[in-house]
PAZAPA-4460 file (N, C-alpha, C; in steps of 0.05 Angstrom, whole numbers, plus 32768, in hexadecimal, padded with zeros to 4 digits):
% residues 82
    n_x    n_y    n_z   ca_x   ca_y   ca_z    c_x    c_y    c_z   seq   type   mol
   7EBC   8124   7F1B   7ED9   8115   7F1E   7EE4   810E   7F3B     1      L     A
   7EEE   80F7   7F3C   7EF8   80EC   7F55   7F12   80E6   7F51     2      H     A
   7F28   80E5   7F67   7F3D   80DC   7F66   7F45   80C5   7F75     3      V     A
   7F45   80AF   7F68   7F4F   8095   7F74   7F6A   808E   7F79     4      D     A
   7F76   808B   7F8C   7F93   8084   7F90   7F96   806C   7F9E     5      R     A
   7FAC   805B   7F9A   7FB7   8049   7FA8   7FCD   8049   7FAC     6      Q     A
   7FD9   8044   7FC2   7FF6   804E   7FCE   7FFE   8032   7FDA     7      V     A
   8019   8027   7FD2   8023   8013   7FDB   803E   801C   7FDA     8      I     A
   804B   8017   7FF8   8063   801F   7FFF   806D   8007   8012     9      G     A
   808D   8009   8011   8097   7FF0   8023   80B4   7FFE   8029    10      C     A
   80BE   7FF1   8047   80D9   7FF1   8049   80E1   7FD4   804E    11      S     A
   80FB   7FD4   805E   810A   7FB9   806E   80EE   7FAF   8080    12      D     A
   80E1   7FC4   808D   80D8   7FBA   80A6   80BC   7FBF   80A4    13      H     A
   80B1   7FD1   8092   8097   7FD7   8094   808A   7FDF   8076    14      E     A
   806D   7FDE   807A   805F   7FE4   805C   804C   7FED   805D    15      G     A
   803A   7FFB   8047   8026   8006   8046   8015   7FFA   8030    16      E     A
   8000   7FFF   8030   7FEA   7FFD   8015   7FD2   8008   801E    17      E     A
   7FC5   8019   8010   7FA9   802D   8017   7FA1   8032   7FF9    18      A     A
   7F89   8033   7FFE   7F75   803E   7FE9   7F6D   8054   7FF4    19      Y     A
   7F66   806E   7FE2   7F5E   8086   7FE8   7F4C   8096   7FCF    20      N     A
   7F31   809C   7FD4   7F24   80AA   7FC4   7F1D   80C7   7FCE    21      L     A
   7F24   80D9   7FB9   7F23   80F4   7FC0   7F32   80FD   7FD8    22      D     A
   7F45   80F1   7FDF   7F57   80F9   7FF9   7F51   80E9   8011    23      G     A
   7F39   80D9   800A   7F2F   80D1   802D   7F3A   80B3   802A    24      E     A
   7F44   80A8   8039   7F51   808D   8041   7F39   8073   803F    25      E     A
   7F32   8063   8027   7F1C   8053   8026   7F27   8035   8037    26      M     A
   7F3F   8032   8031   7F45   8014   803A   7F67   8014   8043    27      W     A
   7F6A   8006   8053   7F8A   800B   805B   7F8E   7FEA   806A    28      V     A
   7FA6   7FDD   805E   7FB3   7FC2   8067   7FBC   7FD1   807F    29      A     A
   7FB3   7FBC   8095   7FC1   7FBD   80AE   7FD2   7FA0   80AD    30      D     A
   7FEF   7FA5   80B1   7FFF   7F8D   80AF   8007   7F8B   80C8    31      F     A
   7FFE   7F98   80DA   8003   7F8D   80F9   7FEC   7F77   80FB    32      I     A
   7FCE   7F87   80FC   7FB5   7F73   80FF   7FB8   7F62   80EA    33      K     A
   7FBD   7F5D   80D6   7FBD   7F53   80BC   7FA2   7F4F   80B4    34      R     A
   7F93   7F68   80AB   7F7D   7F68   80A5   7F7A   7F83   8092    35      E     A
   7F68   7F82   8088   7F5E   7F9A   806C   7F4C   7FAE   8087    36      G     A
   7F4D   7FCD   8089   7F41   7FE0   8099   7F32   7FEC   8087    37      V     A
   7F18   7FF3   8087   7F08   8005   807E   7F05   801D   808C    38      E     A
   7F13   8034   808E   7F0D   804D   80A3   7EF9   805F   8094    39      P     A
   7EE4   8054   8090   7ED2   8063   8080   7EC1   8079   8092    40      Q     A
   7EB7   808F   8095   7EA6   809F   80A4   7E84   808D   80A8    41      P     A
   7E7A   808E   80BA   7E62   8077   80BA   7E48   808E   80A5    42      P     A
   7E4F   80A0   80A0   7E3A   80B3   808E   7E3C   80B3   806F    43      F     A
   7E4D   80A2   8067   7E4E   80A1   8047   7E48   807D   8042    44      I     A
   7E3C   807C   802D   7E3B   805F   8028   7E53   8051   8025    45      D     A
   7E50   803E   8035   7E68   8031   803C   7E73   801E   8021    46      H     A
   7E92   8022   8019   7E9E   8012   8002   7EAB   7FFB   8011    47      I     A
   7EA5   7FE1   8006   7EB1   7FCD   800F   7EC3   7FC0   8002    48      T     A
   7EDA   7FB7   8001   7EF1   7FAE   7FF2   7EEC   7F95   7FEA    49      Y     A
   7EF8   7F83   7FD7   7EEF   7F6B   7FD4   7F03   7F53   7FE2    50      V     A
   7EF6   7F40   7FEC   7F0A   7F2C   7FF4   7F24   7F29   7FE8    51      D     A
   7F31   7F26   7FF8   7F4D   7F20   7FED   7F5D   7F39   7FF2    52      G     A
   7F55   7F52   7FF3   7F5E   7F6A   7FF2   7F80   7F6B   8005    53      A     A
   7F7B   7F5F   801D   7F91   7F61   802C   7FA9   7F4C   8022    54      Y     A
   7F9B   7F32   8019   7FAE   7F1E   800D   7FBB   7F2A   7FF0    55      Q     A
   7FB2   7F37   7FE9   7FBF   7F4A   7FCF   7FD0   7F5E   7FDE    56      T     A
   7FC3   7F6D   7FEE   7FDC   7F83   7FF7   7FF5   7F72   8006    57      A     A
   7FEE   7F5A   8013   800F   7F4E   8019   801B   7F44   8002    58      E     A
   8014   7F3C   7FEB   8024   7F33   7FD3   802B   7F4E   7FCE    59      A     A
   801F   7F67   7FC9   802D   7F7A   7FBB   8042   7F82   7FD1    60      N     A
   8047   7F7D   7FF4   8056   7F82   7FFC   806E   7F72   7FF1    61      Q     A
   8068   7F5C   7FF1   8082   7F4E   7FE6   808C   7F54   7FCD    62      Q     A
   8081   7F64   7FB4   8089   7F6C   7F9B   809E   7F85   7FA5    63      V     A
   808B   7F94   7FBC   8098   7FAF   7FBE   80B6   7FA6   7FC9    64      C     A
   80BC   7F96   7FDF   80D7   7F94   7FEB   80E7   7F83   7FD9    65      K     A
   80D7   7F74   7FBF   80EE   7F68   7FA8   80FD   7F80   7F9C    66      T     A
   80E5   7F92   7F8C   80F2   7FAB   7F7F   8108   7FBC   7F8F    67      N     A
   8101   7FC3   7FAE   810F   7FCD   7FBE   8128   7FC3   7FBE    68      L     A
   8130   7FA7   7FC1   8145   7F97   7FC1   8153   7F99   7FA7    69      D     A
   8143   7FA1   7F91   8151   7F9B   7F76   8159   7FB3   7F6F    70      N     A
   814F   7FCD   7F7D   8154   7FEE   7F75   816F   7FF0   7F88    71      A     A
   8172   7FE6   7F9D   818B   7FE4   7FB0   819D   7FDA   7F9D    72      R     A
   8197   7FBF   7F95   81B6   7FB1   7F84   81BE   7FC3   7F6F    73      R     A
   81A7   7FCB   7F63   81AD   7FDC   7F4A   81B9   7FF6   7F4A    74      A     A
   81B5   7FFF   7F64   81BD   8020   7F69   81D5   801D   7F7B    75      M     A
   81E4   8006   7F84   81F8   800B   7F95   8213   8019   7F8C    76      K     A
   8218   8015   7F7E   8232   801D   7F6C   822D   8043   7F65    77      D     A
   8217   8049   7F6A   820B   8065   7F5E   821A   8077   7F72    78      F     A
   8228   808C   7F6B   822F   809E   7F78   8218   80B8   7F8C    79      K     A
   8219   80C2   7FA0   8203   80CD   7FA6   8203   80E6   7F98    80      I     A
   8218   80EE   7F88   8214   810A   7F77   8209   8106   7F63    81      E     A
   8207   80EA   7F5A   81F7   80DF   7F3E   81D9   80E1   7F46    82      D     A
***
């Protein structure tokens, strides 16, 4: 069995999207260079992600930031103790 994981995260100024297989990073969005990176070692059969993966990652960042704003508005009146 294999463990396949997708990580999407954001803040006001940064973002991350990565795909992992069995704890190894297979693809990551480089938002500075505006491209997807496949940091796979040369001794494995290379796995290539579909065209449009980076554009999807950019769209996911917009969704993440919208969700972050919504969560902030929803929780603005919560006391820290709650």
